[in-house]
C-alpha positions as CSV (number, residue, x, y, z in Angstrom):
1,M,76.1,168.9,269.4
2,G,72.5,168.8,270.5
3,I,70.7,166.0,272.2
4,T,68.8,165.1,268.9
5,D,72.1,165.0,267.0
6,R,73.7,162.8,269.7
7,K,70.7,160.4,269.7
8,L,70.8,160.2,265.9
9,R,74.6,159.5,265.9
10,Q,74.2,156.8,268.6
11,K,71.4,155.2,266.6
12,E,73.6,155.1,263.5
13,E,76.5,153.7,265.5
14,V,74.3,150.9,266.9
15,R,73.0,150.1,263.4
16,A,76.5,150.0,262.0
17,S,77.6,147.8,264.9
18,I,74.7,145.4,264.2
19,L,75.8,145.2,260.5
20,D,79.5,144.7,261.4
21,T,78.6,142.0,263.9
22,A,76.3,140.2,261.5
23,W,78.9,140.3,258.8
24,D,81.6,138.9,261.2
25,L,79.2,136.0,262.0
26,V,78.6,135.3,258.3
27,V,82.4,135.3,257.7
28,T,83.2,133.0,260.6
29,E,80.2,130.7,260.7
30,G,78.6,131.0,257.2
31,W,75.2,131.9,255.9
32,H,73.5,128.8,257.3
33,S,73.9,130.0,260.9
34,F,72.9,133.6,260.3
35,S,70.1,134.6,262.7
36,I,68.8,137.7,264.6
37,R,69.3,135.8,267.9
38,K,73.0,135.1,267.2
39,I,73.6,138.8,266.2
40,A,71.9,139.9,269.5
41,D,74.0,137.5,271.5
42,A,77.2,138.5,269.8
43,I,76.6,142.2,270.1
44,E,75.2,141.9,273.7
45,Y,71.9,143.7,272.9
46,S,68.4,142.3,273.2
47,V,66.6,141.0,270.2
48,P,64.1,143.9,270.3
49,V,67.1,146.3,269.9
50,I,68.0,144.6,266.6
51,Y,64.4,144.8,265.5
52,S,64.3,148.5,266.3
53,H,66.9,149.0,263.5
54,F,66.0,146.2,261.1
55,E,62.5,144.9,260.4
56,N,63.7,141.3,260.1
57,K,66.6,139.2,259.0
58,D,65.8,139.9,255.3
59,A,66.4,143.6,255.9
60,I,69.9,142.9,257.1
61,L,70.5,140.6,254.1
62,L,69.2,143.4,251.8
63,E,71.9,145.7,253.2
64,F,74.6,143.1,252.5
65,N,73.2,142.5,249.1
66,R,73.3,146.3,248.3
67,K,76.9,146.5,249.4
68,G,77.9,143.4,247.4
69,F,76.4,144.8,244.2
70,Q,78.1,148.1,244.8
71,L,81.4,146.4,245.3
72,L,80.9,144.3,242.1
73,T,79.9,147.3,240.1
74,E,83.0,149.2,241.3
75,T,85.2,146.2,240.5
76,L,83.8,146.0,237.0
77,A,84.1,149.7,236.4
78,D,87.7,149.8,237.6
79,A,88.6,146.8,235.3
80,K,86.8,148.5,232.3
81,S,88.4,151.9,232.9
82,G,91.9,150.4,232.6
83,Q,91.3,149.5,229.0
84,T,90.2,151.4,225.9
85,N,89.5,148.7,223.4
86,P,86.0,147.1,223.9
87,A,87.3,143.6,223.5
88,D,90.0,144.3,226.2
89,Q,87.4,145.8,228.4
90,I,85.3,142.7,228.2
91,R,88.3,140.4,228.9
92,A,89.3,142.6,231.9
93,M,85.7,142.6,233.3
94,G,85.5,138.9,233.0
95,R,88.7,138.4,235.0
96,A,87.6,141.0,237.5
97,Y,84.2,139.3,237.9
98,W,86.0,136.0,238.5
99,N,88.4,137.5,241.0
100,F,85.6,139.4,242.8
101,A,83.6,136.1,243.3
102,F,86.5,134.3,245.0
103,A,87.8,137.3,247.0
104,N,84.3,138.0,248.2
105,K,82.7,134.6,248.5
106,E,80.2,135.5,251.2
107,Y,78.9,138.5,249.2
108,Y,78.8,136.4,246.0
109,Q,76.9,133.6,247.6
110,L,74.3,136.0,249.0
111,M,74.0,138.0,245.7
112,F,73.5,135.0,243.5
113,G,72.5,132.0,245.5
114,I,70.8,132.5,248.8
115,E,67.1,133.4,248.6
116,V,67.8,136.7,247.0
117,N,66.8,137.4,243.5
118,C,69.8,138.9,241.7
119,C,67.4,141.0,239.6
120,I,66.8,143.3,242.6
121,M,70.2,144.9,241.8
122,D,68.3,147.5,239.7
123,E,66.4,148.5,242.9
124,L,69.5,148.5,245.1
125,L,71.8,150.5,242.9
126,P,71.5,154.0,241.4
127,A,70.3,154.1,237.7
128,G,73.2,153.7,235.3
129,S,75.5,152.0,237.8
130,T,74.6,148.3,237.6
131,P,77.0,145.6,236.4
132,Y,74.8,145.5,233.2
133,D,75.3,149.2,232.6
134,I,79.1,148.8,233.0
135,A,79.5,145.7,230.8
136,A,76.8,146.4,228.1
137,E,78.7,149.4,226.6
138,P,81.8,147.5,225.3
139,I,79.5,144.6,224.2
140,A,77.4,147.0,222.2
141,K,80.5,148.7,220.7
142,L,81.9,145.4,219.5
143,M,78.5,144.6,218.0
144,G,78.3,148.0,216.3
145,I,75.1,148.9,218.2
146,S,74.7,152.3,219.9
147,D,71.7,151.4,222.2
148,I,72.8,149.3,225.2
149,E,69.1,148.5,225.8
150,D,68.9,146.7,222.4
151,D,67.6,143.1,222.8
152,R,70.7,141.8,220.9
153,V,73.0,143.5,223.4
154,C,71.0,142.2,226.3
155,T,71.1,138.7,224.9
156,K,74.9,138.8,224.5
157,Y,75.3,140.3,228.0
158,Y,73.4,137.5,229.6
159,T,75.3,134.9,227.6
160,Y,78.6,136.6,228.8
161,W,77.4,136.8,232.4
162,S,75.9,133.2,232.5
163,I,79.1,131.6,231.3
164,I,81.3,133.5,233.8
165,H,78.8,133.0,236.6
166,G,78.5,129.3,235.8
167,L,82.3,128.9,235.9
168,V,82.4,130.7,239.3
169,S,79.6,128.7,240.7
170,I,81.1,125.4,239.7
171,N,84.4,126.3,241.3
172,I,82.9,127.8,244.5
173,V,81.0,124.5,245.1
174,R,83.6,122.1,243.9
175,K,87.3,122.6,244.1
176,G,88.8,119.8,242.0
177,T,90.5,121.6,239.2
178,S,93.7,123.6,239.5
179,D,93.7,127.3,239.3
180,E,95.8,127.2,236.2
181,I,93.2,125.1,234.4
182,N,90.4,127.3,235.7
183,Q,92.1,130.4,234.4
184,Q,92.6,128.8,231.0
185,I,88.9,127.8,230.9
186,L,88.0,131.4,231.8
187,R,90.3,132.8,229.1
188,D,88.8,130.5,226.5
189,A,85.3,131.4,227.5
190,I,85.9,135.1,227.4
191,T,87.8,134.8,224.1
192,G,84.8,132.8,222.6
193,I,82.3,135.3,223.9
194,T,84.3,138.2,222.5
195,R,84.7,136.6,219.1
196,S,80.9,136.0,219.0
197,L,80.3,139.7,219.5
198,K,82.3,140.6,216.4
199,N,80.3,138.2,214.2
């Protein structure tokens, strides 16, 4: 391995270490305490070293956002691929979305609630691999529409997403209802959405 390759590898290792340390801080201390200074202190590098890899705090957040949307998309795709019937796919994706949010609270809060516009997912993920791309296909099939970009499909997708996202958000912020009741509310919501697609 040449000197250039070694330097490149070391730079990539430092970058990965910065991201790992930043994520550990988020998990242990929360988003409210996320700062470049804390990352530098925890990793035992100077602040300029952090800035040599990331322009600012937002650049680190963007990396986490990208990873969160990739994980969500993979989760939805896995749930969808386990079913063949479009209605079953929609139900499976709704449950998968719910489970993703609570298993990955830090990502979810960043992706949908902390100064980051969720519409940037189109910029963060390869074409054809966004949550919309995964979920719109069975929605369109149930509606008897072949074009997933059709405004009617888009409207139903956002209705579907808004209801599930709303339920998740309420339960992330306020834990007062039992999981059994939450799961029934989720089933009812998804059933209602699915029925509306067939009409």
